[in-house]
C-alpha positions, 0 to 999 in steps of 0.5 A, spaced: 256 810 249 252 809 243 252 803 239 256 806 234 261 812 234 266 815 229 273 817 231 275 819 224 275 814 219 274 808 225 268 806 227 267 804 234 262 799 235 259 796 242 258 789 242 254 784 246 257 776 245 253 770 246 258 764 246 257 757 245 251 759 240 249 754 234 252 758 229 256 765 229 251 771 227 249 778 228 242 777 231 240 785 233 241 789 239 241 788 246 241 793 251 245 798 247 250 794 243 250 789 237 248 782 239 252 777 236 252 770 237 259 766 237 259 759 236 266 758 239 266 758 247 269 763 251 275 759 253 283 761 251 281 767 247 277 763 242 270 767 242 275 773 241 278 770 235 272 768 232 269 775 233 275 778 229 274 773 224 267 774 223 267 781 222 273 780 217 269 776 213 263 780 213 266 786 212 271 784 207 277 787 212 284 785 214 284 782 221 289 787 223 284 793 222 279 790 227 281 790 234 278 789 241 278 796 245 275 794 251 272 788 254 276 782 252 274 778 258 267 779 258 261 779 254 260 786 252 266 789 248 268 795 244 271 794 237 275 798 233 274 797 225 279 802 222 279 805 216 272 804 214 269 811 212 262 809 211 258 804 215 258 797 212 251 795 209 251 789 213 251 793 219 246 798 217 240 793 217 241 792 224 243 799 226 238 803 222 239 809 226 246 809 226 250 815 223 253 812 216 259 816 215 264 820 220 262 827 222 263 832 217 263 827 211 270 825 212 272 819 208 279 819 207 
């Protein structure tokens, strides 16, 4: 699966997490996934919660629109960002070759 896939207006995003980092940030790509440093440890779901909080803040989305589709217990995760309709600029700078809109221009 590529780093970014559109399903309707939902964006599926492949992520690779590096827990216990000094701060939470997107650092680029790692083996076909968006590499994200997470300051929380991978204990008691803390890193997953911080990942969702981070994307909610960066993309100005409600947390309920961000779900972990797969990989909840590993470093590789697939996130669903629901109802976007367009690739946010925060992600465009790290994924310049990614499709910016859903196929056929469906935005709502």
